[in-house]
N, C-alpha and C positions, 0 to 999 in steps of 0.2 A: 509469487516472488516478493520477498520483503525488502531485500537490499542487494547491493552490487556484489557482495561476497557470495550470496546464494546463487546469483546468476553465474559467477565465475566457476563455481562448483559444478553447475549443470553443464557449462560449456566444456569443461575438462572431462566430464563423464561422457558426453556425446562424442568428443574427439577421440577418446579411447575406444568407445564402442564402434564408431565409424572411422576407424584410423586410416582406411584406404580411400576415403572420399576426397575428391578434389577440392571442395569448398564447403565451409560451415558458415554460411551467411546468417546474420540475426539482427534482430531489433528488440529493444525493450523500452518500457515506460514504467517509471516508478513514482510513487507519491500520489497522494489524493488528488492533487491538482495537476499531475502529470509533468511536473517541472524537471525531473530527472529522466533523460532518454538518451538513447544511443542507437545508431544504425552502423553496422559493420559489413562491408562488402567482401571481406576475406579474399582479397586478390582479384576479384572481378573488377571490370572497369568502374570508375568512380560513379556512385549513386545509381548503379544498375541493379543492386541486390538489396542492400540494407534499407534504403529509402522506400522502395515499394512495400517491404515487409512492415516498416514503421507506419506507412500510410494505412495498412490494413488495421493496425492496432488503434490508430487515431480515429479512423472512420467508424469504429465501433465503440469509441470513447472508453477503451480498456486501460486500466492502470495496474501497476504491480503485476505485469505480464511479460513474458519472454517468448519469442517465436524464433525458432532456428530452422532454416531450410538446409538440409544436407544434400549436396549435389555431386553426382559422378559425371565426369565429362564422357560423353558417348561418342565423340568423334565428329559431331556436327556443330559447327560454330553458329550460334544463334544471332549474333550482333547484339548491339546495346538494346535496341527495342525489343527484341526477342527475349533477352535476359530479364528486362523489366517486366514483361508480360508474364514470363515463367515464374519469377519470384513472387510477383503480386498474386497470381493465381494459386500458387502453392501455399502461400500464407493463408489466403482466403479459404481454401479447402480445409486446411488444418483447423483454422478457427471455427469453421462450420461444424467440425466434429467435437469440439470442446464443450464442456459444461462450464458456463460462466457463473461465478460465485460472486454475488453482490454482498458487500459489507458496509455497514454504516461507519462513517468517519467519526471518531470519538476523540475527546480530550480527557485527560486524567486530572483529578483534583484531590487534594489532601486536606481534610478538615480536621482541626483540632478543637475539641469542645469538652466542656464539663459534662459529667454524667447526667446532670439535671436537664441539659438541652437535648438529650436523646430523642424525645418525641418530635421536636422540630426537625432534627436531622433525618429521622425516619420518614417524615412527611415530605422532605426535600427529595429523598430517594424515590418515593412513590410518584410524586408530582412531576419529576423531571425524567423518569424512567431510567435512573442511574443503575449501573451494575457494580456491586461490591467486589473490589479486588482484594482488599485486606481490611480488617478492622480489629480494634483492640479496645476492650471495655475496661477501664480503670477509673479512678477519680478523675483523671484527664484522659479522655478517649480520643482515638484517632480512626479515621476512616479514609481509605484510599478508594476512590470509585472512578469509573468511567462514565461519561455522559455524552450524548450526541453533540457534535460540534455546533449544530444549528441552535441548540437551546442553551449552549454554554454561557453566552453573555447574559441571558435572562436569569440563569441560575446565580451567577456572580451577583447580579443586581439584588436578587431575593436574599442571598446570604448577607450582603452588606446592609440590607434593610433590617434583617434579624439582629445583626450586630448592633445597629444604631438604636434598636428598641431594647437593647440591654441583654440579649441572649449571649451567654458566655461561650463564644466560638470564634475561631479565626481560620482564614484560609492560608495554608502553607504550600510551598511549591512541592510538587511531587519529587521524590528522589530521582537523580538523573537516570538510574537504571529503570525507572518506571515512566520516563517521559513518553509523550505521545509519539507514536511511530507511524500511524496511519494518515 
């Protein structure tokens, strides 16, 4: 999951597929730091469904993830503690079956530089493990690249040092459509 719009689309799809279910309770966590999250009880008693699902996501330190538990009422009332247990265990069982994909958190950087500075820029790419997103070689070149968030401050420091030493380059902000999302 990359954003709330994608989550909404998944929820709509699941509600159509399981249209006769009593509840579609869910939780999600978004962002590298997990700062965007939501738990939804979908008509169950407060905090009896979404929170236990969210607890499973947090206990595994998962981000950019959505868990939906689809429930059909079977005639037996479970009570709040029974619901909490059922939703927590359902989420745990589902997550145990998933393949967890780990991704590095990156920042994007746009460098503008004279063609003569290409060797220094290529050395930066190699030394900092940068991934080229776009590049253009002209008299004035541009390079849009992603780099690990952990080494980003060190990269900026190195570029500023190269500029101070007279290398013809500058850091430009990446276009809004290319801004960091992870």
